[in-house]
Structure formats: C-alpha cells, structure tokens
C-alpha positions in Angstrom: -25.5 1.5 -7.9 -21.8 1.6 -8.5 -20.2 4.9 -9.7 -16.9 5.2 -11.5 -14.2 7.0 -9.5 -13.9 10.3 -11.3 -10.7 11.2 -9.4 -8.9 8.1 -10.7 -10.2 8.5 -14.2 -9.0 12.1 -14.3 -5.6 11.1 -13.1 -5.4 8.4 -15.8 -6.1 11.1 -18.4 -3.7 13.6 -16.9 -0.9 11.1 -16.8 -1.8 9.6 -20.2 -1.9 6.1 -18.7 -4.2 3.2 -19.4 -5.9 1.1 -16.7 -3.8 -1.9 -18.0 -0.6 0.0 -17.4 -1.7 1.2 -14.0 -2.6 -2.3 -12.9 1.0 -3.4 -13.8 2.5 -0.5 -12.0 0.6 -1.1 -8.7 1.0 -4.9 -9.0 -2.7 -5.8 -9.4 -4.7 -7.8 -11.9 -6.1 -5.8 -14.8 -9.7 -7.0 -14.2 -9.7 -6.2 -10.5 -8.1 -2.8 -11.1 -10.9 -2.0 -13.6 -13.5 -3.1 -11.2 -12.0 -1.0 -8.4 -11.9 2.1 -10.7 -15.5 1.4 -11.8 -16.8 1.5 -8.2 -17.3 -2.2 -7.3 -18.0 -2.6 -3.5 -15.8 -5.1 -1.9 -12.9 -4.9 0.5 -10.3 -6.0 -2.1 -11.5 -3.2 -4.4 -11.2 -0.7 -1.6 -7.6 -1.9 -1.0 -6.8 -1.5 -4.7 -8.4 2.0 -4.8 -6.1 3.0 -1.9 -3.1 1.7 -3.8 -4.2 3.8 -6.8 -4.7 6.9 -4.6 -1.2 6.4 -3.2 0.3 6.0 -6.7 -1.3 9.2 -7.9 -0.8 10.9 -4.5 -4.6 11.7 -4.2 -5.6 12.6 -0.7 
C-alpha cells in the first residue's frame, strides 16, 4: 500500500508551494511529481523524490 511522503508534504506547506509549482521548479511533469509524492513505487518516482529532497535540502 502506497503512503504519501509526509516530509515532502510538510515542506510544501512550510514553503507555501503547490505540487504544480514544485514540478515546474524541478523540471518534471506534474502528474509524475504528484505520484512520486503520493508514494508510487517505480524507479522514476524514486528519482523524482530524490530531486525533491535535493530541492528542499532534506537529508
């Protein structure tokens, strides 16, 4: 069962940024960014999550 990534969702709220804006800032499609945040399990979503972690400087 997929679980949303709470760390990313928290950072979106802290920085007052929407998933759509984040996708544009990291150079990814909106739908795939959303799936990555919502815990989809595939290598491309892991890559996107890593880009998001880098963007928000989450270790």
